[in-house]
C-alpha positions in Angstrom: -304.1 -70.6 -115.4 -304.7 -72.1 -111.9 -307.7 -70.8 -110.0 -306.6 -69.3 -106.7 -308.1 -71.1 -103.7 -307.4 -70.7 -100.0 -308.4 -74.2 -99.1 -305.6 -75.5 -101.5 -302.2 -75.3 -100.0 -299.8 -73.8 -102.6 -296.2 -74.9 -102.8 -293.5 -72.4 -103.7 -290.0 -72.6 -104.8 -287.2 -69.8 -104.4 -284.3 -69.7 -107.3 -281.4 -67.7 -105.7 -280.6 -67.4 -102.2 -279.0 -63.9 -101.8 -280.1 -61.1 -99.4 -283.6 -60.6 -101.1 -284.7 -64.2 -100.6 -285.2 -63.6 -96.8 -287.8 -61.1 -97.7 -289.4 -63.3 -100.5 -289.5 -66.4 -97.9 -291.3 -63.9 -95.1 -293.8 -62.8 -98.0 -294.7 -66.1 -99.0 -295.3 -67.1 -95.3 -297.9 -64.2 -95.3 -300.0 -65.8 -98.0 -302.7 -67.7 -96.8 -302.0 -71.6 -97.8 -299.0 -70.6 -99.5 -295.4 -72.2 -98.2 -291.8 -72.3 -99.2 -291.0 -76.2 -99.7 -287.7 -75.8 -102.2 -284.9 -73.7 -102.8 -282.3 -73.4 -105.6 -279.1 -71.8 -105.9 -275.9 -72.2 -108.6 -274.2 -73.3 -105.2 -276.2 -76.0 -103.8 -274.2 -75.5 -100.3 -275.8 -72.1 -99.9 -279.2 -73.3 -101.1 -278.8 -75.9 -98.2 -277.7 -73.3 -95.9 -280.9 -71.6 -96.5 -282.8 -74.4 -96.5 -281.6 -75.5 -93.0 -282.0 -71.7 -91.5 -285.6 -71.6 -92.8 -287.0 -75.0 -92.3 -287.4 -75.5 -96.0 -287.5 -79.3 -97.0 -285.4 -79.6 -100.3 -282.5 -77.6 -101.6 -281.0 -78.1 -105.2 -278.5 -76.9 -107.3 -280.1 -76.7 -110.8 -283.6 -75.3 -111.4 -284.4 -78.3 -113.8 -283.8 -80.8 -111.1 -286.1 -78.8 -108.2 -289.0 -78.4 -111.0 -288.5 -82.4 -111.8 -288.3 -83.2 -108.6 -290.5 -81.0 -106.6 -294.1 -80.3 -107.3 -294.5 -76.6 -107.4 -297.3 -74.2 -108.2 -295.2 -71.2 -108.4 -291.6 -70.4 -108.3 -289.9 -66.5 -107.4 -286.9 -66.3 -109.4 -284.4 -64.0 -107.4 -281.2 -64.5 -109.4 -279.1 -61.6 -110.9 -280.9 -59.4 -114.1 -278.8 -61.6 -116.7 -279.8 -64.8 -115.2 -283.4 -64.4 -115.1 -284.5 -65.7 -118.6 -283.7 -69.3 -118.5 -284.7 -70.1 -115.0 -288.1 -68.7 -115.5 -288.3 -70.4 -118.8 -287.8 -73.9 -117.1 -290.2 -73.0 -114.3 -293.0 -71.9 -117.0 -292.2 -74.9 -119.1 -292.7 -77.4 -116.1 -296.3 -75.8 -115.2 -295.6 -73.3 -112.4 -296.0 -69.5 -112.4 -293.2 -67.3 -112.1 -292.8 -64.1 -110.0 -289.4 -62.4 -111.0 -287.5 -60.0 -109.0 -286.8 -56.8 -111.1 -286.0 -56.2 -114.0 -288.2 -58.9 -115.6 -285.3 -59.5 -117.8 -282.1 -57.4 -119.0 -283.4 -57.1 -122.7 -286.7 -56.9 -124.1 -286.4 -59.7 -126.6 -286.0 -62.1 -123.4 -289.1 -60.3 -121.9 -291.1 -60.9 -125.0 -290.2 -64.7 -125.1 -291.2 -65.1 -121.5 -294.4 -63.3 -122.0 -295.1 -65.4 -125.2 -294.3 -68.7 -123.2 -296.3 -67.7 -120.1 -299.4 -67.2 -122.4 -298.9 -70.4 -124.6 -298.8 -72.3 -121.3 -301.4 -70.6 -119.4 -299.5 -69.5 -116.7 -299.0 -66.7 -114.6 -295.6 -64.4 -114.9 -295.2 -61.6 -112.7 -292.5 -58.9 -112.1 -291.7 -57.9 -108.4 -290.8 -53.9 -108.4 -291.3 -53.4 -104.8 -291.4 -49.8 -105.0 -294.8 -49.7 -106.5 -296.4 -51.6 -103.7 -295.3 -48.6 -100.7 -298.6 -47.5 -99.1 -297.2 -44.0 -99.6 -296.9 -44.9 -103.1 -300.5 -45.9 -103.3 -301.7 -42.3 -102.2 -299.8 -40.7 -104.8 -301.4 -43.1 -107.4 -304.9 -42.4 -105.9 -304.4 -38.4 -106.0 -303.1 -38.4 -109.4 -305.6 -40.7 -111.2 -308.6 -39.4 -108.8 -307.8 -35.5 -110.4 -306.6 -34.2 -107.3 -303.2 -33.1 -108.7 -305.0 -32.0 -112.0 -302.9 -32.7 -115.1 -299.8 -33.2 -114.3 -297.2 -30.6 -116.0 -293.7 -32.2 -114.2 -292.7 -35.2 -112.9 -289.4 -35.8 -110.8 -288.1 -39.3 -110.0 -285.1 -38.9 -108.0 -282.6 -42.1 -106.8 -279.6 -40.5 -104.9 -278.1 -43.4 -103.0 -274.7 -44.4 -102.8 -273.5 -47.7 -104.5 -271.0 -49.6 -102.2 -269.4 -51.5 -104.9 -267.7 -48.6 -106.3 -265.9 -48.3 -103.1 -264.6 -52.0 -102.5 -266.1 -54.4 -104.8 -266.9 -57.1 -105.6 -265.8 -55.8 -108.9 -267.3 -59.0 -110.8 -270.6 -58.0 -109.8 -272.6 -58.1 -113.2 -274.0 -54.3 -112.4 -270.2 -53.1 -113.0 -269.5 -55.0 -116.3 -270.7 -52.7 -118.8 -271.3 -48.9 -118.3 -275.0 -49.5 -119.0 -275.8 -52.7 -116.8 -276.8 -50.1 -113.8 -279.7 -49.2 -115.8 -281.0 -52.9 -115.6 -280.2 -53.5 -111.9 -281.0 -50.5 -109.9 -282.5 -47.9 -112.7 -285.7 -50.3 -113.0 -287.1 -48.8 -109.8 -287.4 -45.3 -111.5 -288.2 -46.7 -115.1 -291.1 -48.6 -113.4 -292.7 -45.7 -111.7 -292.4 -43.8 -114.7 -293.9 -46.4 -117.1 -296.6 -46.8 -114.3 -297.3 -43.2 -113.7 -297.6 -41.8 -117.4 -296.7 -44.7 -119.7 -294.1 -45.3 -122.3 -292.4 -41.9 -123.2 -292.6 -40.3 -126.7 -289.4 -39.0 -126.4 -286.1 -39.6 -124.0 -282.8 -37.5 -123.7 -280.0 -38.8 -121.6 -276.8 -37.2 -119.8 -274.6 -39.5 -118.3 -271.6 -38.1 -116.7 -269.1 -38.2 -113.7 -267.1 -41.2 -114.8 -264.9 -43.3 -112.8 -262.1 -46.0 -113.6 -262.7 -48.9 -111.4 -260.1 -52.0 -111.0 -259.8 -54.4 -114.4 -260.4 -51.7 -116.6 -264.1 -51.2 -115.8 -265.5 -47.7 -116.3 -268.7 -46.5 -114.5 -271.1 -43.5 -114.8 -272.2 -42.4 -111.3 -274.8 -39.6 -112.6 -277.5 -39.8 -115.0 -279.9 -36.8 -115.8 -282.6 -38.5 -118.0 -285.5 -36.2 -119.5 -288.4 -37.9 -121.0 -291.8 -36.6 -122.3 -295.5 -37.8 -122.6 -297.8 -35.5 -124.2 -297.8 -32.4 -122.2 -295.7 -34.2 -119.0 -292.3 -33.9 -118.5 -290.7 -36.2 -116.7 -286.9 -35.8 -115.0 -285.0 -38.6 -113.8 -281.9 -38.2 -111.7 -279.9 -41.2 -110.5 -276.6 -40.6 -108.3 -274.6 -43.3 -107.1 -271.9 -41.0 -105.0 -271.8 -40.8 -101.5 -274.1 -38.6 -99.8 -277.5 -38.3 -97.8 -279.6 -40.6 -99.4 -282.7 -39.4 -101.3 -285.5 -41.5 -103.1 -288.5 -39.4 -103.8 -291.3 -38.6 -106.8 -292.3 -35.0 -107.1 -295.5 -34.2 -109.0 -296.7 -31.1 -110.1 -299.9 -30.5 -111.3 -302.3 -27.7 -112.2 -304.2 -28.2 -109.0 -301.7 -29.4 -106.4 -298.2 -30.9 -106.3 -297.3 -33.9 -104.3 -294.2 -35.7 -103.0 -293.8 -39.4 -102.1 -290.6 -40.1 -100.2 -289.7 -43.9 -100.5 -286.5 -43.3 -97.7 -288.9 -42.0 -94.9 -292.0 -43.6 -96.0 -294.1 -40.7 -96.3 -296.6 -38.9 -98.7 -297.9 -35.1 -98.6 -299.7 -33.1 -101.0 -300.3 -29.4 -101.0 -303.1 -28.0 -102.4 -305.3 -24.5 -102.2 -307.6 -23.9 -99.4 -310.4 -21.6 -99.6 -308.5 -19.1 -97.3 -306.5 -15.9 -98.1 -302.9 -16.6 -99.3 -300.7 -16.1 -96.3 -303.3 -18.3 -94.2 -303.7 -20.9 -97.2 -299.5 -21.5 -97.1 -299.5 -21.6 -93.3 -302.4 -24.3 -93.3 -300.5 -26.3 -95.9 -297.6 -26.0 -94.1 -299.3 -27.2 -90.9 -301.3 -29.8 -92.5 -298.3 -31.2 -94.2 -296.1 -31.3 -91.0 -298.7 -33.1 -89.4 -299.3 -35.8 -92.0 -295.4 -36.5 -92.1 -295.4 -36.7 -88.4 -298.4 -39.1 -88.1 -296.7 -41.2 -91.1 -293.5 -41.4 -89.7 -294.8 -42.5 -86.3 -296.9 -45.3 -87.6 -293.4 -46.3 -89.2 -291.6 -46.3 -86.1 -294.5 -48.1 -84.0 -294.4 -50.7 -86.9 -290.7 -51.3 -86.5 -291.3 -51.7 -82.6 -294.3 -54.1 -83.0 -292.3 -56.3 -85.3 -289.4 -56.4 -82.9 -291.7 -57.5 -80.3 -293.4 -60.0 -82.8 -296.9 -58.4 -82.6 -296.8 -57.5 -86.2 -295.5 -59.6 -89.1 -295.4 -56.8 -91.6 -291.8 -55.9 -91.1 -290.3 -52.4 -92.3 -291.3 -50.9 -95.6 -289.1 -52.9 -97.4 -290.5 -55.9 -96.5 -294.2 -54.7 -96.4 -293.7 -53.9 -100.0 -292.7 -57.1 -101.0 -295.4 -58.9 -99.0 -298.0 -57.0 -100.7 -296.3 -58.1 -103.8 -296.8 -61.7 -102.9 -300.4 -61.1 -102.0 -301.4 -59.3 -105.0 -299.5 -62.1 -107.3 -301.5 -65.0 -105.5 -304.6 -62.9 -105.5 -304.7 -62.3 -109.0 -302.5 -65.3 -110.7 -305.6 -67.1 -111.7 -306.8 -64.1 -113.8 -305.9 -60.6 -114.5 -302.7 -59.7 -112.6 -302.5 -56.4 -110.7 -300.9 -54.2 -113.2 -298.1 -53.4 -110.8 -297.1 -57.0 -110.9 -297.9 -57.7 -114.4 -295.4 -58.9 -116.8 -296.3 -55.7 -119.1 -295.0 -53.1 -116.6 -291.8 -55.2 -116.0 -291.2 -55.2 -119.8 -292.2 -51.5 -120.4 -289.2 -50.7 -117.5 -286.7 -52.9 -119.5 -287.9 -51.3 -123.0 -287.2 -47.8 -121.2 -283.6 -49.2 -120.1 -282.8 -50.1 -123.3 -284.1 -46.5 -125.0 -282.0 -44.7 -122.1 -278.9 -46.9 -122.9 -279.3 -46.1 -126.6 -279.8 -42.5 -126.0 -276.6 -42.3 -123.7 -274.2 -44.0 -126.5 -271.6 -44.8 -123.8 -268.3 -46.6 -124.8 -268.5 -50.4 -124.0 -265.6 -51.5 -121.4 -262.8 -52.8 -123.0 -263.0 -56.6 -123.8 -260.4 -57.1 -121.0 -263.2 -55.8 -118.2 -265.2 -59.0 -119.2 -265.4 -61.5 -116.0 -263.0 -64.6 -116.2 -260.7 -66.5 -114.1 -257.5 -64.9 -113.4 -254.5 -66.2 -115.7 -252.6 -68.8 -114.2 -249.6 -68.0 -112.1 -246.5 -67.5 -114.0 -244.4 -66.8 -110.7 -242.7 -69.2 -108.2 -244.7 -72.7 -107.2 -247.4 -71.8 -104.4 -246.2 -72.8 -101.0 -248.5 -70.2 -99.0 -252.5 -70.6 -99.0 -254.2 -67.6 -97.8 -257.7 -68.0 -97.1 -259.5 -64.7 -96.9 -257.3 -63.0 -99.2 -259.6 -60.7 -100.6 -260.2 -58.9 -97.5 -258.5 -55.5 -96.3 -255.8 -57.6 -93.9 -255.6 -60.0 -96.6 -254.6 -58.2 -99.6 -252.1 -56.6 -97.9 -250.6 -60.0 -96.6 -250.9 -61.3 -100.2 -248.6 -58.0 -101.2 -246.0 -58.8 -98.5 -245.7 -62.7 -99.3 -245.2 -61.5 -102.8 -242.4 -59.1 -102.0 -240.2 -61.8 -100.0 -240.8 -64.0 -103.4 -243.0 -66.5 -102.0 -245.7 -68.0 -104.6 -248.8 -67.6 -103.0 -252.3 -69.3 -103.7 -255.4 -67.4 -102.7 -258.8 -69.2 -102.3 -261.7 -66.6 -103.4 -265.4 -67.2 -104.1 -265.4 -65.4 -107.0 -262.2 -65.4 -109.1 -263.6 -62.9 -111.8 -264.1 -60.3 -109.1 -260.5 -60.2 -107.6 -259.0 -57.1 -106.4 -256.0 -55.6 -108.3 -253.6 -56.9 -105.2 -254.3 -60.5 -106.3 -253.6 -59.9 -110.0 -250.0 -60.8 -109.8 -248.0 -63.3 -111.6 -247.2 -65.0 -108.6 -250.6 -65.3 -107.0 -252.7 -68.5 -107.8 -256.1 -67.7 -107.8 -258.5 -70.6 -106.9 -262.5 -70.8 -106.7 -263.3 -71.8 -103.1 -264.8 -71.2 -99.7 -263.4 -72.4 -96.2 -266.7 -73.6 -95.2 -266.6 -76.2 -98.5 -263.8 -78.4 -97.2 -263.5 -80.4 -100.6 -262.7 -76.9 -102.4 -259.8 -76.4 -99.8 -258.3 -79.7 -100.3 -258.4 -79.1 -104.0 -256.1 -76.1 -103.3 -253.6 -78.0 -101.2 -251.4 -79.2 -103.4 -247.7 -78.2 -102.7 -248.8 -75.8 -99.8 -246.2 -75.7 -96.6 -248.1 -72.9 -94.9 -251.7 -71.9 -94.5 -253.2 -68.4 -93.2 -257.0 -68.3 -92.2 -258.1 -64.9 -92.2 -261.8 -65.7 -93.3 -264.7 -66.1 -91.0 -268.4 -67.4 -91.8 -271.5 -65.3 -92.3 -274.0 -65.0 -89.9 -275.8 -63.2 -87.2 -276.5 -65.6 -84.2 -274.3 -68.0 -82.7 -275.7 -71.0 -84.0 -275.0 -69.6 -87.6 -271.2 -68.7 -86.2 -270.9 -72.2 -84.8 -272.2 -74.1 -88.2 -270.3 -71.6 -90.8 -267.3 -70.3 -89.0 -266.3 -72.7 -85.8 -267.2 -76.0 -87.4 -265.7 -75.3 -90.5 -262.2 -73.5 -88.9 -261.8 -77.1 -86.9 -262.4 -79.0 -90.1 -259.7 -76.7 -92.1 -257.4 -77.2 -89.2 -257.4 -81.2 -89.2 -257.6 -80.9 -93.2 -254.1 -79.1 -92.6 -253.0 -81.7 -90.4 -253.5 -84.4 -92.9 -251.5 -82.5 -95.5 -248.6 -81.9 -92.8 -248.5 -78.3 -93.2 -245.3 -76.6 -91.9 -247.5 -73.9 -90.1 -251.0 -72.9 -89.5 -251.6 -69.3 -88.9 -255.2 -68.2 -87.5 -256.1 -64.5 -87.5 -258.2 -63.9 -84.3 -258.9 -60.7 -82.8 -258.3 -58.4 -79.8 -262.2 -58.2 -79.6 -262.1 -61.5 -77.2 -260.5 -59.3 -74.4 -262.2 -57.1 -72.1 -260.8 -53.7 -72.5 -262.7 -51.7 -70.1 -261.6 -49.8 -66.9 -259.5 -51.6 -64.6 -258.4 -53.9 -67.3 -255.1 -52.7 -66.6 -252.2 -53.6 -69.6 -253.3 -56.5 -71.6 -250.9 -59.0 -72.9 -251.3 -62.4 -74.6 -251.5 -63.9 -71.4 -254.5 -62.3 -70.3 -257.4 -64.9 -70.4 -260.4 -64.2 -73.1 -263.4 -62.2 -71.7 -266.8 -64.2 -71.1 -268.2 -62.6 -74.1 -271.5 -62.9 -75.8 -271.3 -61.0 -79.1 -271.3 -63.8 -81.6 -268.1 -62.6 -83.6 -266.1 -62.2 -80.6 -267.5 -65.6 -79.1 -266.4 -67.4 -82.1 -262.9 -66.4 -82.0 -262.9 -67.5 -78.6 -263.9 -70.8 -79.2 -261.9 -71.0 -82.6 -258.7 -70.5 -80.4 -259.7 -73.0 -77.9 -260.5 -75.7 -80.4 -257.1 -74.8 -82.5 -255.0 -74.9 -79.2 -256.5 -78.0 -78.4 -255.5 -79.6 -81.7 -252.1 -78.2 -81.2 -251.6 -80.0 -77.9 -253.3 -83.3 -78.7 -252.1 -83.6 -82.2 -249.7 -81.3 -83.1 -251.3 -78.6 -85.0 -248.4 -76.1 -85.9 -250.5 -73.1 -84.8 -249.8 -69.7 -84.5 -252.3 -67.3 -83.3 -252.4 -63.7 -84.6 -254.8 -61.0 -83.0 -254.6 -57.8 -85.0 -255.6 -54.4 -82.9 -257.7 -51.6 -84.8 -256.1 -52.0 -88.4 -255.9 -48.7 -90.4 -254.2 -48.0 -93.7 -254.7 -47.6 -97.3 -257.3 -49.7 -98.7 -259.3 -49.5 -95.5 -262.5 -47.5 -94.8 -262.2 -44.1 -92.8 -265.1 -44.6 -91.1 -263.8 -47.1 -89.0 -266.0 -48.9 -86.5 -262.8 -49.6 -84.4 -262.9 -45.7 -84.0 -266.4 -45.1 -83.4 -269.9 -46.6 -84.4 -271.0 -45.0 -87.6 -275.0 -45.4 -87.5 -274.7 -43.1 -90.8 -271.7 -41.8 -92.7 -272.1 -38.0 -91.1 -272.6 -39.2 -87.6 -269.6 -40.8 -85.3 -271.0 -42.0 -81.9 -267.8 -42.4 -79.6 -267.1 -45.2 -77.3 -266.8 -43.4 -74.2 -265.7 -39.6 -74.5 -262.8 -40.6 -77.2 -259.9 -39.7 -75.3 -258.6 -43.2 -74.7 -255.3 -44.1 -76.8 -256.3 -46.9 -79.2 -254.8 -49.9 -79.8 -254.0 -49.1 -83.5 -251.7 -51.1 -86.2 -251.3 -49.8 -89.5 -252.1 -52.8 -92.0 -249.0 -53.1 -93.7 -247.2 -53.3 -90.3 -249.7 -55.9 -89.7 -249.1 -57.9 -92.9 -245.2 -57.7 -91.9 -245.7 -59.2 -88.5 -247.6 -62.2 -90.1 -245.0 -62.7 -92.6 -242.3 -62.7 -90.0 -244.2 -65.4 -88.2 -243.7 -67.5 -90.9 -239.8 -67.6 -90.7 -239.3 -67.4 -87.1 -238.6 -71.0 -85.6 -240.1 -72.6 -82.8 -243.0 -70.2 -82.2 -245.9 -73.1 -82.5 -248.6 -72.5 -80.0 -247.9 -68.9 -79.5 -250.1 -65.6 -79.8 -249.4 -62.6 -80.6 -251.0 -59.2 -80.0 -250.6 -57.2 -83.5 -250.7 -53.6 -82.1 -248.4 -50.8 -82.0 -247.8 -48.3 -79.2 -251.1 -46.3 -78.4 -250.5 -42.8 -79.9 -253.9 -41.2 -81.1 -257.4 -41.0 -79.5 -260.5 -41.3 -81.7 -260.9 -37.5 -81.2 -257.4 -37.2 -82.8 -258.2 -39.5 -85.2 -261.7 -37.6 -86.1 -260.0 -34.4 -86.2 -257.6 -35.5 -88.6 -260.1 -37.1 -90.9 -262.3 -33.8 -90.9 -259.6 -31.4 -91.4 -258.2 -33.5 -94.3 -261.8 -34.1 -95.5 -263.0 -30.5 -95.3 -266.1 -32.1 -93.5 -267.7 -31.7 -90.1 -269.0 -35.0 -88.3 -271.5 -34.9 -85.8 -269.8 -36.5 -83.1 -271.7 -38.1 -80.2 -270.0 -39.2 -76.8 -271.6 -42.1 -75.5 -271.3 -43.8 -72.3 -270.9 -47.2 -71.9 -274.3 -47.3 -69.6 -276.1 -45.7 -72.6 -274.7 -48.3 -75.2 -276.0 -51.0 -72.6 -279.1 -49.6 -72.1 -279.9 -49.5 -75.7 -278.8 -53.1 -76.2 -280.8 -54.0 -73.2 -284.1 -52.4 -74.6 -283.4 -54.5 -78.0 -283.0 -57.7 -76.1 -286.2 -57.0 -74.3 -288.3 -56.3 -77.3 -286.9 -59.4 -78.9 -287.8 -61.2 -75.9 -291.4 -60.4 -76.0 -291.5 -61.4 -79.5 -289.9 -64.7 -78.6 -287.0 -64.5 -80.8 -285.0 -67.6 -80.2 -281.7 -65.7 -81.0 -282.2 -62.9 -78.6 -278.9 -62.5 -76.7 -279.1 -60.6 -73.2 -275.9 -58.3 -73.4 -273.1 -57.5 -70.6 -272.2 -54.3 -69.7 -268.8 -55.6 -69.9 -268.9 -55.5 -73.7 -270.4 -52.1 -73.9 -267.4 -50.6 -71.8 -264.9 -52.6 -73.5 -265.1 -51.0 -76.5 -263.7 -47.9 -74.7 -260.1 -49.0 -74.7 -259.8 -47.8 -71.5 -256.8 -50.7 -70.6 -253.5 -50.7 -72.5 -253.0 -53.4 -75.2 -249.4 -54.7 -75.1 -247.8 -56.1 -78.5 -244.3 -56.5 -77.1 -244.4 -60.1 -77.6 -244.5 -60.0 -81.3 -241.6 -57.2 -81.3 -239.3 -59.4 -79.1 -240.0 -62.9 -80.6 -240.7 -61.8 -84.3 -238.2 -58.9 -84.7 -241.2 -56.8 -85.5 -241.2 -53.0 -85.4 -244.5 -51.3 -86.2 -244.9 -47.5 -86.6 -244.6 -45.7 -83.4 -244.5 -42.2 -84.0 -247.9 -40.0 -84.4 -247.2 -38.3 -87.6 -246.7 -41.7 -89.5 -249.9 -43.2 -87.7 -252.0 -40.2 -88.8 -250.6 -39.6 -92.2 -250.8 -43.8 -93.5 -253.8 -44.9 -90.9 -256.2 -41.4 -91.5 -254.9 -39.2 -94.2 -254.4 -41.7 -96.9 -257.6 -43.8 -96.3 -259.5 -40.6 -96.3 -258.0 -39.2 -99.4 -259.1 -42.5 -101.4 -262.5 -42.7 -100.0 -263.0 -38.9 -100.7 -261.2 -39.1 -103.7 -258.7 -36.3 -102.7 -255.4 -35.6 -104.4 -252.6 -37.0 -102.3 -251.1 -34.5 -100.0 
């Protein structure tokens, strides 16, 4: 293995540029002498986007090309679990060390092959189990191995966290394809703790329950109870993926003390007896643990603030743990790896997963559930192209177009994960992304009408310019080349100022001077498209939906309130202004009507119904149907503005180049003190949205609430 040297620079590559790649990039930056010089992704455009955003020299579409073209000392493999073996094998064969995101692989045969290859080539092979590297966990391990806990009788390892994919997909995700895949995607966190704390269990018993049916014939078990024994120690692992208050902790009971490592709150407390009388002993233990928890929580908060101010590079607990993994890996890669990052621990977690899967004995999903491209369309020839058809409004639009007998082509990033609404004989699903113009061009054959509902990903204005504004302009110019009959751009009422004094807002109301990147991109896109309409004859229609509610949408809607947590609704103002709501089916109806009405090129339409309910009335109906009580927090515009200003100030102190100064108008505009008028769409399109309160409450609040909380229909 390569001897570590602080004087010798380390060239590092990343394979896979999903969300975890940012954390690993930052972790490498914290290793003396190390630098990410190459990135790779199966979609080279994504790799290039990541490289551009992070100043990485080279981006590739294949691992072999990256390893051949770049001289790399080590590579972090960050692909999904079932795609770990092949890239890691290539990395090792090309003479570089490999750090693989958990799990090491999704089966022990693959882990064994990689470990043998690493040994043969004299390379380091590590596995990134980030929850083994939190400081709170360090304290648990120290107390357990140092004897403070005594002989451990029971070990509870709990992962109770909602799994968002179960609500809205994408249902092509690997973890959903068989009932046991979750044991090699999320559960390895818990299995690694079990292996590290007590070793490979002697015996395992499993009970999986709470089965749910997902689209495409998929089945998923949302709750797992696992009992494992190692000598005289009993370990209980609980995994729950249902909605609820998040918990992630380890509780250890020993003969001398009990300890709890809370990963969610980044705290560790240990209770052991003092020399005092029982009641005094209990008081001192409670006081000491409370003090320790407050001190540790304060340290976490201080770290967050200092990071935002640029005075600390450790980041939050998640980033801190991954940074420590990288430091441990690079510090020991020349000899014996730290046991927590060593491939042996990674393999043990995989073996435990296999034993749990075998003990659960669950039926496999039917073969029809395997990811595959949708069958070719057997309906009418596609004349309508929908970009963004997998979204909430997009799904309703496709359904409405098909109800009109129109053939529809939908451009999606992952055809295998299409929602049920797109699995219609008259829907032609094509792989593509509007930021990749060549994929759009390939789908334009026979197309007469284009609906653009997609938006690029980003958080800064520079990212929105590159991945939303510029691709939208290019898409419109492509539609001009293909002489489409009409191009529909789905904008938003977010571009208006809707606060006090705005009065009644019509389509002739000028856009506000907004700084929020999302709203600003809508303003910029509309301006660019209107220029193409005036100068080159783009047959443009602008559609501006309001707060869209209905079947398939989340009841915890951010147009109604801010939701920092599922149980907390922060109102915009006092929540007593009537809101510009439109039902999703009505929105889709207006969009289809706009396809048929002649002579409306260059027109814009506010797709809102008459305001009939307030945010508080919405929440009243949600609470009543769900049988819950939300914590409502009326929040003034001044409070929202003050918070945004404080965040901006912290970022400015930290010299964040993307820091954007907020405005009071942005905060006040969310209250919807103004009235949005949708009369033009009614007059010119013959549109008639729902107007009565009972229909809007039932279709817009009750139905989504029943879906979300899995309640029987009223």
